[in-house]
ZAPARO-149094 format. One record per atom (N, C-alpha, C): residue number from 1; atom name; x, y, z. Coordinates in nm, 4 decimals, padded with zeros to 6 digits, always signed. Layout:
// ZAPARO-149094
[r NUM; CA; [X; Y; Z]]
...
//
This chain:
// ZAPARO-149094
[r 1; N; [+02.3547; +01.0900; +01.6616]]
[r 1; CA; [+02.2230; +01.0882; +01.5140]]
[r 1; C; [+02.2718; +00.9277; +01.5084]]
[r 2; N; [+02.0764; +00.8507; +01.4161]]
[r 2; CA; [+02.1371; +00.7076; +01.4603]]
[r 2; C; [+02.1083; +00.6493; +01.3275]]
[r 3; N; [+02.2120; +00.5458; +01.2705]]
[r 3; CA; [+02.2003; +00.5171; +01.1214]]
[r 3; C; [+02.0802; +00.4754; +01.0974]]
[r 4; N; [+02.0008; +00.4385; +00.9858]]
[r 4; CA; [+01.8685; +00.4522; +00.9591]]
[r 4; C; [+01.8452; +00.3824; +00.8482]]
[r 5; N; [+01.8011; +00.2717; +00.8461]]
[r 5; CA; [+01.8198; +00.1708; +00.7879]]
[r 5; C; [+01.6190; +00.1377; +00.7493]]
[r 6; N; [+01.5808; +00.0893; +00.6185]]
[r 6; CA; [+01.4743; +00.0232; +00.5794]]
[r 6; C; [+01.4663; -00.1252; +00.5269]]
[r 7; N; [+01.4129; -00.1969; +00.5813]]
[r 7; CA; [+01.4059; -00.2801; +00.5005]]
[r 7; C; [+01.2503; -00.3583; +00.4904]]
[r 8; N; [+01.2127; -00.3915; +00.3114]]
[r 8; CA; [+01.1454; -00.4293; +00.2368]]
[r 8; C; [+01.1129; -00.5503; +00.1944]]
[r 9; N; [+00.9999; -00.6381; +00.2448]]
[r 9; CA; [+00.9433; -00.7195; +00.2074]]
[r 9; C; [+00.8331; -00.7460; +00.1134]]
[r 10; N; [+00.8819; -00.8367; +00.0164]]
[r 10; CA; [+00.7204; -00.8700; -00.0617]]
[r 10; C; [+00.6438; -00.9279; +00.0167]]
[r 11; N; [+00.5451; -00.9301; +00.0092]]
[r 11; CA; [+00.3981; -01.0506; +00.0233]]
[r 11; C; [+00.2721; -01.0032; -00.0211]]
[r 12; N; [+00.2302; -01.1372; -00.0499]]
[r 12; CA; [+00.1046; -01.1168; -00.1317]]
[r 12; C; [-00.0290; -00.9774; -00.1136]]
[r 13; N; [-00.0744; -00.9833; +00.0051]]
[r 13; CA; [-00.1390; -00.9208; +00.1023]]
[r 13; C; [-00.0935; -00.8137; +00.1776]]
[r 14; N; [+00.0048; -00.7528; +00.1249]]
[r 14; CA; [+00.0703; -00.6555; +00.2113]]
[r 14; C; [-00.0019; -00.5212; +00.1764]]
[r 15; N; [-00.0144; -00.4027; +00.2589]]
[r 15; CA; [-00.0906; -00.2876; +00.2463]]
[r 15; C; [+00.0343; -00.2379; +00.3556]]
[r 16; N; [+00.1023; -00.1197; +00.2610]]
[r 16; CA; [+00.2069; -00.0555; +00.2968]]
[r 16; C; [+00.2068; +00.0370; +00.4059]]
[r 17; N; [+00.1018; +00.1273; +00.3916]]
[r 17; CA; [+00.0273; +00.2073; +00.5096]]
[r 17; C; [-00.0644; +00.1514; +00.6506]]
[r 18; N; [-00.0425; -00.0296; +00.6689]]
[r 18; CA; [-00.0825; -00.0729; +00.7312]]
[r 18; C; [+00.0506; -00.2027; +00.7711]]
[r 19; N; [+00.1210; -00.2708; +00.7323]]
[r 19; CA; [+00.2431; -00.3225; +00.7503]]
[r 19; C; [+00.3631; -00.2755; +00.7582]]
[r 20; N; [+00.3808; -00.2231; +00.8656]]
[r 20; CA; [+00.4931; -00.0936; +00.8921]]
[r 20; C; [+00.5400; -00.1537; +01.0365]]
[r 21; N; [+00.6479; -00.1123; +01.0503]]
[r 21; CA; [+00.6569; -00.0872; +01.1922]]
[r 21; C; [+00.8169; +00.0181; +01.1991]]
[r 22; N; [+00.8222; +00.0471; +01.3172]]
[r 22; CA; [+00.9770; +00.1030; +01.3392]]
[r 22; C; [+01.0511; +00.0773; +01.4689]]
[r 23; N; [+01.2021; +00.0038; +01.4676]]
[r 23; CA; [+01.2085; -00.0120; +01.5962]]
[r 23; C; [+01.3693; +00.0047; +01.6114]]
[r 24; N; [+01.3624; +00.0940; +01.7552]]
[r 24; CA; [+01.5338; +00.1850; +01.7600]]
[r 24; C; [+01.6061; +00.1671; +01.8916]]
[r 25; N; [+01.7217; +00.1789; +01.8711]]
[r 25; CA; [+01.7864; +00.2421; +01.9953]]
[r 25; C; [+01.8537; +00.3638; +01.9348]]
[r 26; N; [+01.9665; +00.3609; +02.0534]]
[r 26; CA; [+01.9691; +00.5836; +02.0248]]
[r 26; C; [+02.1042; +00.5062; +01.9284]]
[r 27; N; [+02.1584; +00.4385; +01.8682]]
[r 27; CA; [+02.2475; +00.4329; +01.7369]]
[r 27; C; [+02.1555; +00.3399; +01.6213]]
[r 28; N; [+02.1084; +00.3264; +01.6107]]
[r 28; CA; [+02.0061; +00.2461; +01.5173]]
[r 28; C; [+01.8120; +00.2424; +01.5141]]
[r 29; N; [+01.7944; +00.2640; +01.4291]]
[r 29; CA; [+01.6997; +00.3230; +01.3564]]
[r 29; C; [+01.5841; +00.2363; +01.2839]]
[r 30; N; [+01.5371; +00.0886; +01.2595]]
[r 30; CA; [+01.5190; +00.0383; +01.2008]]
[r 30; C; [+01.3455; +00.0933; +01.0950]]
[r 31; N; [+01.3322; +00.0539; +00.9838]]
[r 31; CA; [+01.1859; +00.0631; +00.9413]]
[r 31; C; [+01.1686; -00.0711; +00.8699]]
[r 32; N; [+01.0554; -00.1402; +00.8905]]
[r 32; CA; [+01.0228; -00.2475; +00.8183]]
[r 32; C; [+00.8718; -00.2241; +00.7883]]
[r 33; N; [+00.8635; -00.2109; +00.6377]]
[r 33; CA; [+00.7624; -00.2095; +00.5398]]
[r 33; C; [+00.7430; -00.3430; +00.4627]]
[r 34; N; [+00.6474; -00.3578; +00.4484]]
[r 34; CA; [+00.5964; -00.4972; +00.3309]]
[r 34; C; [+00.5192; -00.4106; +00.2402]]
[r 35; N; [+00.4869; -00.4990; +00.0876]]
[r 35; CA; [+00.4780; -00.4496; -00.0007]]
[r 35; C; [+00.4612; -00.5373; -00.0830]]
[r 36; N; [+00.3315; -00.5110; -00.2098]]
[r 36; CA; [+00.2915; -00.6531; -00.3122]]
[r 36; C; [+00.3467; -00.6278; -00.3928]]
[r 37; N; [+00.4225; -00.5654; -00.4396]]
[r 37; CA; [+00.4372; -00.4835; -00.5881]]
[r 37; C; [+00.5690; -00.3810; -00.5898]]
[r 38; N; [+00.6420; -00.4040; -00.6709]]
[r 38; CA; [+00.7551; -00.3001; -00.7328]]
[r 38; C; [+00.6968; -00.1446; -00.6655]]
[r 39; N; [+00.6061; -00.1189; -00.7621]]
[r 39; CA; [+00.5028; +00.0239; -00.7171]]
[r 39; C; [+00.5003; +00.0578; -00.6186]]
[r 40; N; [+00.4500; -00.0196; -00.4827]]
[r 40; CA; [+00.4799; +00.0028; -00.3584]]
[r 40; C; [+00.6222; -00.0097; -00.2891]]
[r 41; N; [+00.6707; -00.0780; -00.3574]]
[r 41; CA; [+00.8206; -00.0436; -00.3014]]
[r 41; C; [+00.9225; +00.0392; -00.3617]]
[r 42; N; [+00.8629; +00.1417; -00.4442]]
[r 42; CA; [+00.9626; +00.2446; -00.4770]]
[r 42; C; [+00.8629; +00.3208; -00.3885]]
[r 43; N; [+00.7890; +00.3621; -00.3983]]
[r 43; CA; [+00.6526; +00.4796; -00.3382]]
[r 43; C; [+00.7782; +00.4212; -00.2159]]
[r 44; N; [+00.7690; +00.3528; -00.1814]]
[r 44; CA; [+00.7666; +00.3852; +00.0216]]
[r 44; C; [+00.9491; +00.3920; +00.0580]]
[r 45; N; [+01.0399; +00.3243; -00.0512]]
[r 45; CA; [+01.1424; +00.3885; -00.0533]]
[r 45; C; [+01.1534; +00.5205; -00.0603]]
[r 46; N; [+01.1477; +00.5565; -00.1706]]
[r 46; CA; [+01.1434; +00.7454; -00.1911]]
[r 46; C; [+01.0623; +00.8248; -00.0639]]
[r 47; N; [+00.9428; +00.7604; -00.0165]]
[r 47; CA; [+00.8745; +00.8481; +00.1091]]
[r 47; C; [+00.9861; +00.8306; +00.2147]]
[r 48; N; [+01.0274; +00.7420; +00.2601]]
[r 48; CA; [+01.0750; +00.7269; +00.3286]]
[r 48; C; [+01.2501; +00.7222; +00.3679]]
[r 49; N; [+01.3148; +00.8081; +00.2018]]
[r 49; CA; [+01.4331; +00.8862; +00.2087]]
[r 49; C; [+01.4033; +01.0097; +00.2420]]
[r 50; N; [+01.3376; +01.0576; +00.1849]]
[r 50; CA; [+01.3139; +01.1813; +00.2446]]
[r 50; C; [+01.2553; +01.2242; +00.3809]]
[r 51; N; [+01.1135; +01.1614; +00.3959]]
[r 51; CA; [+01.0612; +01.2027; +00.5229]]
[r 51; C; [+01.1730; +01.1225; +00.6589]]
[r 52; N; [+01.2532; +01.0023; +00.6466]]
[r 52; CA; [+01.3620; +00.9884; +00.7281]]
[r 52; C; [+01.4564; +00.9965; +00.7493]]
[r 53; N; [+01.5072; +01.0523; +00.5973]]
[r 53; CA; [+01.6788; +01.0798; +00.6108]]
[r 53; C; [+01.7208; +00.8897; +00.5744]]
[r 54; N; [+01.6730; +00.7832; +00.4873]]
[r 54; CA; [+01.7255; +00.6507; +00.5565]]
[r 54; C; [+01.8735; +00.6634; +00.4577]]
[r 55; N; [+01.9614; +00.5934; +00.5524]]
[r 55; CA; [+02.1011; +00.5246; +00.5151]]
[r 55; C; [+02.1506; +00.4692; +00.3812]]
[r 56; N; [+02.0233; +00.3319; +00.4355]]
[r 56; CA; [+02.0863; +00.2167; +00.4281]]
[r 56; C; [+01.9501; +00.1508; +00.2825]]
[r 57; N; [+01.9223; +00.0653; +00.2504]]
[r 57; CA; [+01.7810; -00.0281; +00.2000]]
[r 57; C; [+01.8233; -00.1294; +00.2041]]
[r 58; N; [+01.7639; -00.2113; +00.2393]]
[r 58; CA; [+01.7806; -00.3609; +00.2690]]
[r 58; C; [+01.6352; -00.4597; +00.2165]]
[r 59; N; [+01.6512; -00.5501; +00.1282]]
[r 59; CA; [+01.5670; -00.5449; +00.0205]]
[r 59; C; [+01.5372; -00.7205; +00.0316]]
[r 60; N; [+01.4437; -00.7781; +00.0452]]
[r 60; CA; [+01.4066; -00.9440; +00.0889]]
[r 60; C; [+01.4776; -00.9783; -00.0694]]
[r 61; N; [+01.5212; -01.1061; -00.0415]]
[r 61; CA; [+01.5567; -01.2188; -00.1975]]
[r 61; C; [+01.4564; -01.1859; -00.3557]]
[r 62; N; [+01.3397; -01.1568; -00.2865]]
[r 62; CA; [+01.2047; -01.1410; -00.4019]]
[r 62; C; [+01.2797; -01.0340; -00.4626]]
[r 63; N; [+01.2947; -00.9593; -00.4678]]
[r 63; CA; [+01.3391; -00.7867; -00.5408]]
[r 63; C; [+01.4929; -00.8736; -00.6540]]
[r 64; N; [+01.4285; -00.8210; -00.7997]]
[r 64; CA; [+01.4799; -00.8759; -00.8716]]
[r 64; C; [+01.6307; -00.7988; -00.9133]]
[r 65; N; [+01.7344; -00.7959; -01.0191]]
[r 65; CA; [+01.7982; -00.7023; -01.0725]]
[r 65; C; [+01.7824; -00.5644; -01.0905]]
[r 66; N; [+01.6580; -00.5832; -01.1946]]
[r 66; CA; [+01.6049; -00.4964; -01.2488]]
[r 66; C; [+01.5226; -00.4223; -01.1675]]
[r 67; N; [+01.4792; -00.4691; -01.0325]]
[r 67; CA; [+01.3633; -00.4112; -00.9178]]
[r 67; C; [+01.4920; -00.3054; -00.8420]]
[r 68; N; [+01.6008; -00.3789; -00.8230]]
[r 68; CA; [+01.6937; -00.3347; -00.7313]]
[r 68; C; [+01.7682; -00.1830; -00.8357]]
[r 69; N; [+01.7892; -00.1572; -00.9214]]
[r 69; CA; [+01.8027; -00.0942; -01.0609]]
[r 69; C; [+01.6892; +00.0109; -01.0116]]
[r 70; N; [+01.5955; -00.0424; -01.0186]]
[r 70; CA; [+01.4880; +00.0904; -01.0604]]
[r 70; C; [+01.4917; +00.1581; -00.8972]]
[r 71; N; [+01.5034; +00.1107; -00.7427]]
[r 71; CA; [+01.5307; +00.1640; -00.6598]]
[r 71; C; [+01.6276; +00.2558; -00.6222]]
[r 72; N; [+01.7824; +00.1681; -00.6884]]
[r 72; CA; [+01.8785; +00.2381; -00.6872]]
[r 72; C; [+01.8698; +00.3781; -00.7301]]
[r 73; N; [+01.7894; +00.3761; -00.8440]]
[r 73; CA; [+01.7558; +00.5167; -00.9538]]
[r 73; C; [+01.6795; +00.5922; -00.8368]]
[r 74; N; [+01.5840; +00.5405; -00.8030]]
[r 74; CA; [+01.4421; +00.6528; -00.7454]]
[r 74; C; [+01.5206; +00.6713; -00.5721]]
[r 75; N; [+01.5948; +00.6545; -00.5609]]
[r 75; CA; [+01.6494; +00.7208; -00.3866]]
[r 75; C; [+01.7686; +00.7465; -00.4096]]
[r 76; N; [+01.8808; +00.7415; -00.5107]]
[r 76; CA; [+01.9710; +00.7907; -00.5486]]
[r 76; C; [+02.1075; +00.7694; -00.5286]]
[r 77; N; [+02.2399; +00.8106; -00.5100]]
[r 77; CA; [+02.3510; +00.7865; -00.5311]]
[r 77; C; [+02.4111; +00.7472; -00.3432]]
[r 78; N; [+02.3120; +00.8248; -00.2734]]
[r 78; CA; [+02.3957; +00.8574; -00.1337]]
[r 78; C; [+02.2906; +00.7454; -00.0368]]
[r 79; N; [+02.2274; +00.6780; -00.1043]]
[r 79; CA; [+02.1791; +00.5531; +00.0006]]
[r 79; C; [+02.2099; +00.4447; -00.0559]]
[r 80; N; [+02.2774; +00.3786; +00.0009]]
[r 80; CA; [+02.3201; +00.2412; +00.0069]]
[r 80; C; [+02.1921; +00.1278; -00.0067]]
[r 81; N; [+02.1853; +00.0661; -00.1266]]
[r 81; CA; [+02.0875; -00.0729; -00.1488]]
[r 81; C; [+02.1225; -00.2058; -00.1495]]
[r 82; N; [+02.1181; -00.2757; -00.0807]]
[r 82; CA; [+02.1077; -00.4067; -00.1052]]
[r 82; C; [+02.0336; -00.5164; -00.0554]]
[r 83; N; [+02.0820; -00.6241; -00.1275]]
[r 83; CA; [+01.9784; -00.7431; -00.1260]]
[r 83; C; [+02.0019; -00.8564; -00.0511]]
[r 84; N; [+01.9145; -00.9126; +00.0767]]
[r 84; CA; [+01.9466; -01.0386; +00.1283]]
[r 84; C; [+01.9416; -01.1011; +00.0405]]
[r 85; N; [+01.9907; -01.2362; +00.0162]]
[r 85; CA; [+01.9820; -01.3660; -00.0845]]
[r 85; C; [+02.0601; -01.4680; +00.0466]]
[r 86; N; [+01.9626; -01.6221; -00.0531]]
[r 86; CA; [+01.9848; -01.7148; +00.1176]]
[r 86; C; [+02.0972; -01.8130; -00.0128]]
[r 87; N; [+02.1042; -01.9216; +00.0327]]
[r 87; CA; [+02.2052; -01.9955; -00.0111]]
[r 87; C; [+02.0815; -02.1250; -00.1110]]
[r 88; N; [+02.2035; -02.2099; -00.1843]]
[r 88; CA; [+02.0227; -02.3126; -00.2595]]
[r 88; C; [+01.9636; -02.3986; -00.1046]]
[r 89; N; [+02.0031; -02.4382; -00.0386]]
[r 89; CA; [+01.9036; -02.5111; +00.0727]]
[r 89; C; [+01.8160; -02.3899; +00.0847]]
[r 90; N; [+01.8419; -02.2750; +00.1771]]
[r 90; CA; [+01.7590; -02.1955; +00.2420]]
[r 90; C; [+01.6955; -02.1473; +00.1426]]
[r 91; N; [+01.7074; -02.1225; +00.0238]]
[r 91; CA; [+01.6065; -02.0568; -00.0656]]
[r 91; C; [+01.5343; -02.2008; -00.0764]]
[r 92; N; [+01.5202; -02.3157; -00.0768]]
[r 92; CA; [+01.4326; -02.4231; -00.0987]]
[r 92; C; [+01.2917; -02.4386; -00.0379]]
[r 93; N; [+01.4459; -02.4933; +00.0799]]
[r 93; CA; [+01.3026; -02.4185; +00.2347]]
[r 93; C; [+01.1750; -02.2877; +00.2107]]
[r 94; N; [+01.2459; -02.1828; +00.2297]]
[r 94; CA; [+01.1283; -02.0981; +00.1789]]
[r 94; C; [+01.0399; -02.0619; +00.0920]]
[r 95; N; [+01.1286; -02.0825; +00.0055]]
[r 95; CA; [+00.9948; -02.1510; -00.1441]]
[r 95; C; [+00.8522; -02.2619; -00.0790]]
[r 96; N; [+00.9716; -02.3504; -00.0223]]
[r 96; CA; [+00.8030; -02.4784; +00.0137]]
[r 96; C; [+00.7028; -02.3820; +00.0755]]
[r 97; N; [+00.8106; -02.3159; +00.1964]]
[r 97; CA; [+00.6860; -02.3001; +00.2811]]
[r 97; C; [+00.5925; -02.1654; +00.2396]]
[r 98; N; [+00.6136; -02.0916; +00.1217]]
[r 98; CA; [+00.5641; -01.9916; +00.0432]]
[r 98; C; [+00.4829; -02.0489; -00.0245]]
[r 99; N; [+00.5310; -02.1439; -00.1130]]
[r 99; CA; [+00.4277; -02.2153; -00.1900]]
[r 99; C; [+00.2361; -02.3183; -00.0665]]
[r 100; N; [+00.3189; -02.3488; +00.0265]]
[r 100; CA; [+00.2523; -02.4089; +00.1269]]
[r 100; C; [+00.1466; -02.2975; +00.1496]]
[r 101; N; [+00.1950; -02.0914; +00.1582]]
[r 101; CA; [+00.1268; -02.0838; +00.2787]]
[r 101; C; [+00.0330; -02.0057; +00.1269]]
[r 102; N; [+00.0068; -02.0376; +00.0542]]
[r 102; CA; [-00.0496; -01.9645; -00.1101]]
[r 102; C; [+00.0072; -01.8269; -00.2084]]
[r 103; N; [+00.1385; -01.8036; -00.1450]]
[r 103; CA; [+00.1688; -01.7050; -00.1877]]
[r 103; C; [+00.1108; -01.6740; -00.3494]]
[r 104; N; [+00.1753; -01.7777; -00.4160]]
[r 104; CA; [+00.1856; -01.7658; -00.5884]]
[r 104; C; [+00.0241; -01.7758; -00.6443]]
[r 105; N; [-00.0342; -01.8689; -00.5783]]
[r 105; CA; [-00.1879; -01.8630; -00.5971]]
[r 105; C; [-00.2420; -01.7474; -00.6962]]
[r 106; N; [-00.2220; -01.6300; -00.6100]]
[r 106; CA; [-00.2703; -01.5111; -00.5729]]
[r 106; C; [-00.1996; -01.3847; -00.7341]]
[r 107; N; [-00.0854; -01.4884; -00.8060]]
[r 107; CA; [+00.0054; -01.3963; -00.8969]]
[r 107; C; [-00.0603; -01.3522; -00.9768]]
[r 108; N; [-00.0548; -01.2073; -00.9993]]
[r 108; CA; [-00.1028; -01.1396; -01.1309]]
[r 108; C; [-00.2662; -01.0890; -01.0336]]
[r 109; N; [-00.3403; -01.0882; -00.9725]]
[r 109; CA; [-00.3882; -01.0683; -00.9060]]
[r 109; C; [-00.3821; -00.9322; -00.7756]]
[r 110; N; [-00.3886; -00.8076; -00.7969]]
[r 110; CA; [-00.3765; -00.6779; -00.7080]]
[r 110; C; [-00.5009; -00.5995; -00.7120]]
//
């Protein structure tokens, strides 16, 4: 049986039904889903935990502590939930790229 992980990342133009993939070996199965908001994140987590028996969820740095708590509540205590966080310089680099690419100009539009 493979270790099954879901990685969720925020992007303003995400369509979770379209922007997803799965990579697997005999021992590891990684699901990747892009979401644009917390509602989509929670729904994707619940769906994949139920359908694919996910063991662990890894969230991009854009998830707040409240977002993480809501996902933990939605999937239950038998699924590990972690957040990928960078250090100060790494966060500044990624923030500048996202600003340049217009990630924040669409804020509030869904």
